[in-house]
Every structure is written in structure tokens, then in C-alpha cells.
C-alpha positions in Angstrom: -64.3 -39.0 -62.6 -65.1 -41.0 -59.1 -62.6 -40.4 -56.8 -61.3 -42.6 -53.7 -64.2 -41.5 -51.4 -66.4 -42.4 -54.2 -67.3 -38.8 -54.8 -67.7 -37.6 -58.6 -65.9 -34.9 -59.6 -64.2 -33.0 -62.8 -61.0 -34.1 -63.8 -58.8 -32.2 -66.5 -56.0 -34.5 -67.0 -52.9 -32.8 -69.0 -51.9 -34.1 -72.1 -49.2 -33.0 -74.2 -48.2 -34.5 -77.3 -45.0 -33.7 -79.8 -45.4 -34.7 -83.3 -42.5 -34.5 -85.4 -41.2 -36.1 -88.6 -37.7 -37.9 -89.2 -35.6 -35.0 -89.9 -37.0 -33.0 -86.8 -36.7 -36.1 -84.6 -33.0 -36.4 -85.4 -32.3 -32.6 -84.9 -34.1 -33.3 -81.2 -32.1 -36.4 -80.6 -29.0 -35.0 -81.5 -28.0 -37.5 -83.8 -26.7 -37.5 -87.6 -29.1 -38.4 -90.4 -27.3 -41.8 -90.7 -28.4 -42.5 -87.4 -31.9 -43.5 -85.6 -33.4 -41.2 -82.8 -35.0 -44.2 -81.3 -32.7 -46.9 -81.4 -28.7 -47.3 -81.7 -29.1 -48.5 -85.1 -27.2 -46.7 -88.2 -28.2 -46.3 -91.8 -26.4 -49.7 -92.8 -28.5 -51.2 -89.9 -32.1 -50.4 -91.0 -34.5 -52.9 -92.2 -32.0 -56.1 -90.9 -34.2 -57.3 -88.5 -32.2 -57.0 -85.5 -33.7 -55.5 -82.5 -30.8 -52.1 -81.3 -31.2 -51.0 -77.7 -32.9 -47.6 -77.5 -31.4 -44.4 -78.1 -31.6 -42.8 -74.6 -30.8 -39.0 -73.7 -28.2 -40.3 -71.4 -26.1 -42.3 -74.1 -26.2 -38.9 -76.3 -25.0 -36.7 -73.2 -22.6 -39.3 -72.1 -20.9 -39.2 -75.8 -20.9 -35.3 -75.8 -19.5 -35.4 -72.2 -16.8 -38.1 -73.6 -16.0 -35.8 -76.8 -15.5 -32.6 -74.4 -13.2 -34.6 -71.5 -11.1 -35.9 -74.4 -9.5 -32.4 -74.7 -11.8 -31.7 -77.4 -13.2 -27.9 -77.6 -16.6 -27.5 -78.9 -15.8 -24.0 -80.4 -13.4 -25.5 -82.5 -16.1 -26.0 -85.0 -14.5 -28.2 -87.8 -12.6 -30.4 -85.4 -16.1 -30.9 -83.2 -18.1 -31.5 -85.9 -15.7 -34.1 -87.5 -15.8 -36.1 -84.0 -19.6 -35.8 -83.3 -20.2 -37.2 -87.1 -18.1 -40.1 -86.2 -20.0 -40.8 -83.2 -22.8 -40.7 -85.4 -24.3 -37.0 -83.9 -24.9 -33.8 -85.4 -22.8 -31.6 -83.8 -25.0 -29.9 -81.2 -23.1 -29.5 -78.2 -25.8 -28.4 -75.3 -29.3 -30.1 -76.1 -32.3 -28.1 -75.2 -33.3 -31.1 -73.1 
């Protein structure tokens, strides 16, 4: 590549990619199987032609925070999983990202 001083130099740009199928994407995004990992659409809204807002990580973290701040202990698995499922999450309390 040519740098700003018009000198030719070697450049090694980092390239990173992660390929995943739909179940893996849903697991990484911490969403339920009935929700899209890319948009805020749910199963009954798939293919209806409406553009839904993107599903961002901060939204998932806010939902998890609201569940825990509402007095729900994540270690009470039955109750936490039921509340997470109602919020279209898969029940992961601490996402790795």
C-alpha cells in the first residue's frame, strides 16, 4: 500500500469474521427461538414486510437489567427462565459479549 508520504510499504490488515447459522446466532444474541437475532421482530412478525428496529446488545442488556432489578433472582431458574422467555430472551443471565 502507499502511505501518506507516497512510500510503498507492506500492510497487513486484520480480518475477522464469524459465521454462524440461525440457532447459533440466537444463542449468541441471547434471544429465544421465536425471536430474530438481527431485528426486534418475533416469530409471528417474520415476513410481514415491516422494517423492525435492529436488535442491539444494549437492548438485551437493558431487558436483563430490568428483570434483575425487578426483584427477580437469576439463580431461581424456573422463575427467571419464565420471565426471560416472556421477554423473548433465552435465559442467559450474563452474555459473554
